[in-house]
C-alpha positions in Angstrom: -2.7 -19.0 5.6 -4.6 -20.0 8.4 -4.2 -16.9 10.2 -7.0 -14.6 7.8 -10.1 -16.3 9.4 -9.2 -14.5 12.8 -7.5 -10.8 11.1 -10.0 -10.4 8.5 -13.0 -9.1 10.8 -11.0 -6.8 12.3 -8.9 -5.7 9.6 -12.3 -4.4 7.8 -13.3 -2.4 11.1 -10.0 -0.8 11.1 -9.5 -0.3 7.6 -13.3 0.7 7.4 -12.4 3.4 10.2 -9.0 4.8 8.7 -10.8 4.8 5.1 -13.4 7.3 6.9 -10.6 8.9 8.5 -9.0 9.8 4.8 -12.4 10.4 3.1 -13.5 12.7 5.7 -10.2 14.9 5.5 -10.4 14.3 1.7 -13.7 16.2 1.4 -13.0 18.5 2.5 -10.6 19.3 -0.2 -12.0 21.2 -3.5 -9.7 18.4 -5.7 -11.5 15.3 -5.1 -11.1 13.3 -8.1 -11.8 9.7 -8.3 -11.6 6.7 -5.8 -9.8 2.8 -6.2 -10.0 -0.8 -4.3 -6.5 -2.5 -4.9 -5.6 -5.9 -3.6 -1.5 -6.8 -3.4 0.3 -10.3 -3.5 2.9 -9.5 -1.4 6.2 -12.1 -1.2 9.1 -10.8 0.8 12.9 -12.2 1.9 13.1 -15.2 3.4 9.9 -16.9 2.3 7.6 -14.3 3.6 4.0 -14.0 1.9 1.1 -11.9 2.3 -2.1 -10.0 0.7 -2.2 -6.0 1.3 -5.7 -4.6 0.6 -6.0 -0.8 0.1 -8.1 2.1 -0.6 -6.8 4.8 -2.8 -8.2 8.0 -2.7 -6.7 10.2 -5.6 -6.8 14.2 -5.7 -6.6 16.2 -8.6 -4.0 18.5 -7.5 -1.2 18.1 -9.7 -2.9 17.0 -12.5 -4.2 20.7 -13.3 -0.9 21.8 -13.3 0.5 18.8 -15.3 -2.2 16.0 -16.7 0.8 12.8 -16.4 1.2 13.8 -12.6 -1.4 12.3 -10.5 -1.6 12.1 -6.6 -3.1 10.0 -4.0 -3.4 8.9 -0.5 -3.6 4.6 -0.1 -5.1 3.8 3.2 -4.0 -0.1 3.6 -4.2 -3.2 5.7 -1.3 -5.5 5.5 -1.7 -9.5 6.6 2.6 -10.8 6.8 3.1 -14.6 7.4 6.4 -16.6 7.4 7.2 -20.1 8.5 6.4 -23.1 8.2 2.3 -24.0 8.6 1.2 -24.5 12.7 5.3 -22.8 13.2 4.2 -19.4 11.3 4.8 -16.2 12.4 2.1 -13.2 11.3 2.6 -9.8 11.2 -0.9 -7.4 11.1 -0.4 -3.5 9.6 -2.4 -0.4 8.6 -0.9 2.5 6.9 -1.5 5.8 5.4 1.1 6.4 2.4 0.5 9.9 0.2 2.1 8.6 -3.6 3.6 10.4 -6.2 2.1 9.1 -9.4 4.2 10.2 -13.4 2.3 8.7 -16.5 4.4 7.9 -19.2 3.9 7.3 -23.0 -0.6 7.6 -23.3 -1.9 5.7 -25.9 -5.7 5.2 -26.7 -5.1 1.6 -25.1 -3.2 2.0 -21.8 -0.4 4.4 -20.0 2.5 3.0 -18.3 3.2 4.6 -15.0 5.8 5.3 -12.3 5.2 6.2 -8.6 7.0 7.0 -5.3 5.4 7.6 -2.4 6.6 7.5 1.6 4.4 6.9 4.3 3.2 5.6 8.3 2.5 2.1 9.4 1.7 0.9 12.5 2.9 -3.0 12.7 1.4 -5.2 15.2 4.2 -6.9 16.6 7.9 -5.6 16.4 9.7 -8.9 16.1 8.9 -10.9 12.5 10.5 -13.3 10.3 13.7 -13.9 12.5 13.9 -9.5 12.6 13.6 -7.3 15.7 12.5 -3.7 13.7 12.1 -2.0 17.3 9.4 0.3 16.9 5.7 -0.2 15.9 5.4 2.9 14.0 7.8 2.4 10.7 7.8 4.1 7.5 6.6 2.5 4.7 8.5 3.6 1.2 7.6 2.7 -2.0 8.3 2.8 -5.8 6.5 1.2 -8.6 5.7 0.4 -12.1 2.4 0.1 -13.9 0.2 -0.3 -16.7 -3.7 1.6 -16.6 -6.1 0.2 -19.3 -10.0 -0.2 -19.9 -12.1 2.0 -21.5 -11.9 4.9 -19.2 -8.5 3.4 -17.6 -10.2 2.1 -14.7 -8.2 -0.8 -14.0 -3.9 -0.7 -12.6 -1.9 -3.3 -12.7 1.2 -2.6 -10.7 4.9 -4.3 -9.7 6.2 -2.9 -6.3 9.5 -2.8 -4.2 8.5 -1.5 -0.6 10.7 -0.8 2.6 9.7 -0.7 6.1 11.9 0.5 8.4 12.4 2.9 11.3 14.1 5.7 9.9 17.0 4.9 12.5 14.7 6.3 15.0 15.5 3.0 17.5 18.1 0.7 16.8 18.3 -1.8 15.8 16.4 -1.6 12.3 17.1 -3.9 9.7 14.4 -3.2 7.3 11.6 -5.5 5.7 12.2 -5.6 2.4 8.8 -6.9 0.2 7.4 -7.2 -3.8 4.1 -6.6 -4.9 1.7 -7.2 -7.6 -1.2 -4.8 -7.6 -4.5 -5.0 -9.6 -6.7 -1.9 -8.5 -10.1 -0.7 -9.5 -11.4 2.5 -9.8 -14.6 2.4 -8.0 
């Protein structure tokens, strides 16, 4: 994966700007709770591989009603690669996704959770991995299961399914599917 040398500086600038927007929006609410950073390894159909770097901003709005419900907004930068070295296809994605999380079976050592969300993403290229997805703007749907651990539950491991689609706004709309393994750490 040599493409990261070219894309990483640009991605860092875009993620910083996108995170700044989210922080400003979140700072205007009185329910700010915590923030995390996450790194995901992404694997998709047809030998697509990638990495995702995310900033997750938690809000306490649902926790006031139920301690097992959590809400966060995630800004992320994704780098996808498909094909053999020197003949590969790459794509660069930025996304903004609200996510709802429900904690199950909490204990002193850790707690399991499930989550889902539907967000928006912007793809650099509409043709990727042999597919024409028609539009640069795509919905980012997710379902995930994870485990939160650490003395103050500051670490999270999660397995997630992602589906990117334009929602039928324009044809063709084959969608892109991914599985990710994520590690997050609260700041």
